[in-house]
N, C-alpha and C positions, 0 to 999 in steps of 0.2 A: 127838810125831813123832820116829820112829827111823829114819829114812831114811841109806842109804849115801851118803856123798859121793864121787863119783866124780872121778879125776884124771887131769888131761892136763898132761903137762910140756912146759915150752916146748922148743924145737930152737934157739934163739936167744936166749940169756941176755945179758943188758944189761950194759955196764961199769958198775961201782961209782962214784958220784959220788964226790968230795972230800969227806970228813966235816966238815972246817973250813970248808966254803962251802956247806953244804947250804940255807939260808934255809928257807922253811917252806912246805910243800905244791906243791914245784917238781919234785919227781922221783917215780918210781912204781916198783915192784918188778916181778919178772917174770910174777907170777900175779895172778887175782883170781878170788874167788867169786862165781857167779850161781846163782839160784834162781827159777824161774818160778811165778807163780799163774793160776789161772783158776776160774770158779767150780764148773766138772765137776770138776775134779781138787784143788781147795785149792792147798796149795803143793808143789810137786813137782820133780823132777830137779835135786838140789843137786849143783854141780860145781865143781870148779877148774880153771881153763882159763888158758892164757896171756894176760897181758894185752895189750889190743887195742881197737881201736876197737869200736863198737855200730852195727849196721846197724838203723835205725828209720826207719818210714814218716813222712814230711812231716807226717802227721795224726795221729800219736801225740800222745795227750791231754796227757801232761805238757808238750809245748811250748805248749800252747794254755791250758790251764787250772791249770797248775801244781800237780796233785796230787802230791805228793811230800812224803816226810820223809828226814831224815839224822841221824846220829849221830857223835860224835867221841871216840876214845879213844886210848889209846898202849900199846905195849908197850916193856918197860924191859930192857936186858942189866945182869945183876949182876956184881959184880967177880969171882964165881966161876963166870961163866957161864951162871948160869941166866936164864930168860926170865920175866918178870913181867908181869901184865895187873893194873891197878887198879880193882877194883870194877866188872868187865865184865858183871855181871847187873843193876847199876843203869842201865847204858845200854841194856841190852836190854828192861827193864821202861820205859825212856821212849820207846823205840821202840813199844812197845804204846800208852803214853799219848798219843804223837803220831798213830800210826795211828787211833785212835778219833776224834780231832778232825779228822781229815783223810779220814775215810770209807775208810779202808785195811785190809783183813782184817787180823785178829791173825795175830801170828807167834809160833811156841813160842820162848819167850825162851831156855830151856835150849840149845836146839837153835841158836839163835843165837851162844851162848858158844861151843859146840862148832865151830861154823864159823869162828869166828875165830881160835879155837885152832889148828884145822888149817891155816887160810891162814898164819898167821903161823908156825907149824912149818914148813910149807912153803919159806917165804922169809926163815928164821931169819938168814941169812948177811948179810941185808940190815940187822939191826938195829946202828945206829950204836952207837959207844962212847965217843966223845969226850964231854967233861963237856958238860953241857945238851942232849944230843942224845937221840932216841928215835925209835921205829917210830910214825907216826900212823896210825890205823886208822880209816877212813870207811867204815861201813855206810850204806845208804841204799836207798831204795824208790821206783820211779817207775810212773807209770799207763802201759800200755802199748798201749791198745785205740787202731786207727786210725779215728777218729770225731770229727767236728765237732758238737757239741752239749754243752751243759752239764748233765752227770749224772756219778756216779762212774763209774769204769772197771770192767770185767770181768776185765780181766788186768793183772797187775803183774810188775815184776822187783824181786828184792832183790839187792843185790851189795855186795861189800864190796872195797875197794882199799886198798893200802897205801902209806906215802909216807914215808921217812927224813927226820928234819927236825930242823932246828936249833931256835933260840929265834923264839917268834912275834912277839915285839916285836924290832927290832934292839937296844934299849936294855938286852935282857935284863931282869935282875932289879932294874935301876935305875929310878927313879920314872917315872912318864910323865904327860903333861901331858893335861888331859882337858877338854872343853868341854861345859857343860850345855846342852842343846837346849832352845829356847823356841818355835820356830815348827812345826817338823814333829812328827809323832806316828807312833811305833813300833808300838803294840799299845793295845788297851782291854780290860776285863773283858769276856767273853762272845766274843771274838776268837779269835786263835792265839797270841798271846803266849807260853802256857806249851808249846805244841808246838814241835818243832824242825822247822820247813819252810823251805824255801827262801823263801817270801814274804817273810818276816819280815826276811829281811836283804837282800833287794832293796829293801825299804821304807826300808831305813836308809842305802842309799849316797850319796843327795843330801847329807843333813845331814853326813855323815861327810867328804865331798868338800870341802864347806865349811870344815869344822872343819880338815882338812889343810893348806887355804889360808892359816889364821890360825895354822898351827905346832902343831897339837893332835893328838894320835895317834888319840884316838876319842872318840865322843859319849856323854855319860851323858844319858839319856832321862827325861824327867818323865812323870807320869801323863797320860794321853790326854783326861781329862775336865776336872779342876780345872788341869792343868799346873802344878803346885806341889809333886807329891812325888815325891822321887826314887824310879826303878824300876831300871834296869840298863844297863850299857854293853853296846854292840852285840855284844861277845864275851865279856863278863864279869859275873857277879853283883858288888855292891859291898859294903864293910864300911866302917864308921868307928868309931874309938874315941874316945867322948866322956866325959870323965872316966874312971870307973872300969868303965864300961859300954861293949860292942860292940854295935853297932847295925845290922841289916841289913834292907832293905824286906822286907814280910811278902810271901809267896806269894799274890797275889790273883786269879790268873787271866791276868795280863797279863805276869808275870815267868816266864823260863825256869827251872824247878827245877833248879840245877845241882848235879851230883855232888860237884864239889869245893867249892861251896857248902856242901853238906850235911856233907863231910867235915870242914871247918873247924868249923862248928858243935860237931861231935861233940868234938873236938880243945880247942877254946877252953874248952867247958863242962867237960871231963876235967881241964884245967889249974886248974879252980876260977873262971874269970872270968866275970862276967856276961854273956850274949849276948841280946839282945831281938831279935825279930823284929815290926817295926811299921811304922807310915807314920813317914816321916822327909820334912820338907819341906825345900827348897833352903834358906828361909828360917831354919830352926832350925839346919841345917849351918853356914851362915855366921856366924849369931848366936853359935854355939859357939865358932868360930873367934875371933871378937872377943874372946870372954870367957878365951880361953886354954885352952880345953877340949878341942877338936879337936886330937887328938895324933898320929893316924893315920887313914891312908885307903888302902883297896887294893881290888884287884878280884881275882876267883878265877875260873879256867875249867881247863878240860882243856888247852888250847893252852899257856897262859902258866903254868899253877899259880897263882902269886901274882904280881900285878903290882902293886907301891906307887905310889899316885897323889901326886904330888909338887907339882901345882898345879891348880887348877880355876878355871874362867872360867864366871861365870854373869851373864850380861847384861852384858858387858865388866866385872865386878867380879871381880878375880882375888885369889885366896888361895894363900899358899903352905902345904904341911901338912909336918909333921916336920922344917922345914928343908931341904924338897927333898930329904931322905935316906930311905932304908929305915928303918921303926921296928923297935922290937924285936919287936913281936908277929908283925909281917909277915915277918922274916927266920926267927923260930922255926917259924912255920906252914910257910914254904917248905923249910927245912933239914929239918921233921917228916916232911912229906908227900913230898918227893923221897926223903927216905932210906928211906921206906918202900917207895916205888915201886922204889927200887934195892936193897934187901935190906940198906943199913947201919944202918937203926933197925928195932927189933924192930916187928912187926905185931900190936899188941895187939887190934887191931879185926876180924882176920881178914879184911881187905880185899883181900889178894892172891891172886890165881889164877895159879897157875904152868903154864907150856907146856911139855910134855915134848916 
């Protein structure tokens, strides 16, 4: 796919938000990328246009049957003014993994990275520079046939929007409180858990609301069959340091293959620490805590990067991890990954793509 991206610049640029009060996903830049798909043309008409509303028929299939996928990554401004993307090719690879599961046509991954770079370059002045801030990048695909009937759409839109953002969690890098969910199920093997599709997140809302009512930030899901094995938090993969070993749930088809997860596994092994991807029950986790072996717990994801877990509630049994403070491994991972992203730590793994 070597199509040229057409560009239409906005005539009404927006005022920039206060970088100290960004929040997450609340502000959007001046432009967006759009590309269309039809069975006759394939993917066509790539363009950058002023950010604005979409006009869609009320019968548009995404509204009724949820055929859609999305991604999330970030652009970072370095101290010397360069613009870095962190492993964007992995995001585009995951786009196609999600597309395959959701019966959406495959997208040229290299072209997707070029589209991201073109849009970020266009709106480069929106990249915040305050500590802990970044430009969040949201690629997504929606089914656009105006049709009521359960089948795959014949037309789609691929879009990218940008949002200058601060910390995902209000607590920032401070440990969060997580509730292990016993009643509701997010995903099962053979379903859509490994795909980044909106339905997975809609399914999680009820349990998340109940957890918030009890003072917890997020839900940690158990497997959907036996209801005993740790899977993932709604917006993060999870890791646990048990003795001298770091354990993370294995990718079994119901867990999202996180890019930050993969990066952490690479780094931890690079540092000579044992990492095991396997089944881990909630009971084993709580037994390890009782034995004094559970020394750290943390989540990983694009939005928060590393989020230490300071408290876990499972069936009203509450444990505090690492004294409710950030652990040494969590802190090292956070400093290393964010340092690579912002250019202050050497990129030994060639994870950075620079936007010119």
